[in-house]
Steps between C-alpha positions, in 0.01 A plus 500: 500500500648197316317248308634131550492328165470146614447363157823663375706411801517143613663395834845358475395133508234549231746629231645303230871595483750474230866391519732792497825341410542417131738224578267313736197571256698353222586189682147462632350516159741249358423261791125554535353723233297800602420470874269638761631690803514426857553805724677438814534758790753402755629763737767426753368535859142410407377144603317431179544531126219541227486303177248604231429342166208399273403141511209355294367850425503606856738736693663323788649668799694287752654626827747264640765505766845596379665213705257231371660227289426554125349156474209591714408799284540297174262242654248768566508623159455160372195443722341825413521443132353151544208637708440779231476242219274267705265784583491614131429156359226433769324829425517444134356149506284534810623161631754370732854438342808325620754745621762564223858397562741751656693693234877519503601806677870597533724790515836512307760755397550590139870458490549117443137431584591405856204406710487660842489236778180501699688550828624841412304780690274716301695818561797346337323297243301760311774675309447773240491338147420141628230297339197354662345199322134412564413208281553628136512858596813685589534831675791740516568597861552875547612566859473850659436678161435880522132555519250762600312432825287807453441723199220777477426803294327801655133539431521859406703612196541878418688641201809666613528317823727213567365137508689308766420130510524317831746221458649252743753260360655180653838371406564813297503879531293778333819677376573211256147425401385580141195713421305563190186736503235471235177700429192403313524564123160676498356683797216362682516162318243290677672167547555262789842389647432147365385614155641729228719671771746213454557574133835667428314725246295647791811648679765765414817488704550840666797456748755288673538676858368371826284820530289616203356850461195490261474790254188660372513266207434219737167655629222248469739202459579217749852414578677167518837433681700183409768459783765239499654420838886470509788492735842656495656201315247537211285195588139578392173354620159483337364844372187629641231718310313761689205660343352819632139491615429852370599730226732794519318827588576856442707660765395821698727723280696759708575375851644693798843327492583533128706820545660374815647201313697738289714568808560120570568370144836362616592294804738638755853403568730513804501722705127589418198311621132576381249460758122480467227512778146430391165428666326311217157468650404154612222342300319410841457875557436611140201256457309598814159674468663793698759533235269488211235741632680723757870502468536470111162566355665690212699200391363284204403168650724306247795714606472373863497142385829324591569355157494852344700662771778221498562582134585861599690402818722252313579745233563797735734297721698338208548846347658644809798254467558518876749325717272499807126508494298513824125451455217518742141347495607214300252225493647151547373371175622809310846445634511133401296492184587841349785693645740213540465376143512851351782651698704180486489531120640855544778385719371550860459249783223565762433453872180510659366568852126442561313679779377276778140384430501706185502417116743783417848614607836635406716408202865595441664425158869535418699480179694169512776640274568782760400359838476164682307426804705435826238482770144577595368656821127552455275577805144577585518821700247419754646156563844639539369769744376238741772240467828672422687647808616779272151666542428422856501867601260588210264230599518621872400853397209428275364272759390817684250552218290179450335644191820574328659176588192303365520699180861432448492128595198434263706624198665238278747767364822330363851619449700324232876521538754356251870505527648518132849501377635649173583223253799679366630659826525204754447612868310822404151445635177699522202463749177521304183566708147506380185579707141605476391681818144514660270685260242682722507883475470514885768247563800718531597371847468137368728582211756667734529188710523281195779712361679490825491120503614490140796726554622319809470166307691646200765638735556165646514321175756738361708554817505140612488305185615732220678784646614674180171466305331842423122510533256540210149535644204506277131483541159639531518658843151662489677810651514856360809713517383665833437185675673358810619191298685731246644691786633180669648374183660819364604658843548195713259631767143604544377719779264365761283802428467419130120500407516136364523379856140629557355309201176331599232334297170659546372186687805493738472631852768762627802350675511511880865629465756583225673173391805697404703690768813557288600571138513190279851458343635281214816278529566567140644849396275730295405365162450702179187487300648416156220633284472817699170684574216396262154651460347149509579132462140404549216666299151397554162675481496593862869539576831603345819493695852355543488167682783299330876536548847381422733562789872468463789524744762764434771519446509132386237583234421819309242596240608530146163539327137489579271395217236768468151416609229466227359831356207614711270508193572131444413429864176682483404404142245257640429702814729320735675164559470214430383541138511352162861643456636416850469178705511635858387768718863561575790613283829329486815670637798456283857626562868427407722483801885507543629229719806684654 
């Protein structure tokens, strides 16, 4: 998904840093002339500090205790230099040589040329702007200068789709970093990163934002990003150049969400909230032989590739300008390497709940200018069923059916629960829940128990922990409108005679007796399906139906507007979903809510 450009991004201790203060730089040059740089990383609470600098043509990286006296470190530097020179002479002359004398090594401060006593501890001695002298060579000490600890560009670049670099900065913040984007002067210019690509004539500057959207004019060209780390005080660290490993390719043209973005061109403001729920199709499922040959044989193989689909997903989610985004089937790597960098650039913070013993899970994102996280209350439903006294009666009843109990306890289905507070309305909170229920068509009874556990947990969280927080419940419930799950959620009760209680897999024996002797009720009053009845939210070759929902709790919340689903002709333009024009087999639900 991402290509790490190791040659372009050097670790902190391998970078040659430059002084950021004109005053210090002027004094240093007057005192010592042009100097090398010694990078010092010293963080309070960590036992060691790191000092990195070039000596005799080699990069040195030294980790020393922060509470060690300076003299010990200076002696070590002197010994290292002596050993290096001795080995070089011995190798050059191929004969034993007398060890060279130890060089003078000292640390002093620029103002007044005051030498630092050797008894001073390392943590205090290595100040920003100090000078390290090793023989005749002097180094300007740069302590905790902003720097990128990770910087990557995506592998796949499509015209019309945002390119969101993955950036992690230390001693700075991304909001204050500087960015400059370049494209190759001529398309498909066959050069290497160490050759003509470094020539200024080879690149044309095209933008200065953190995110760049290539145009059709960029097709065939590689991209380069120069990013300079900074902090809120304006202090800058060493710039890093990232060169794309591939050229910009043509986009797919019309996609299913283009028209939907016309309804979400502006962000919402109080008292409105825009919510999105979307099963984005995990890569671990999209790349199976079953998916390629049975589930989605109509989908072009390249359109099932994760790099391609991530281009579409990032553009789609960014274009909704949502305040709350609940995603299902999120690969762990997709969350950290793709969604976090992209949606962070568009103002969203993210939370992840992985399924037990799985590589995918649930993700909830929220716009940080509108909401802040108060607390999290995630659970695995099967684990909560057996360990939380809230569900003891449910566990007792399903124990009458060993097959049903086994099916439920084997599931790793998770419930992600986040309490959030409005940034501009202190004390006004909302409970955001996100889940993905059991998938099997003959698992209606399993899903009923899963939903019963989820609703009881949510009732406890809201009632005991955040009594005035309305519920916003999103997810892929794998349940059609006539299912017992929908009845339990929207009517707060489901009859013991509902057909879902008789759900059995073909290989399951009939129960000796019914596990349910009474109606199942919900501790939460009836919820409203915000997007109303829909013909389908999942459209594949062998099935079309409504499985995804956004439930809200009236009268605390009401629906202002539902963003229309894609035109049916777009959905079926490539037979079904996923396709070249749509990244998942599900369709995102998008609605604007009024927070009463």
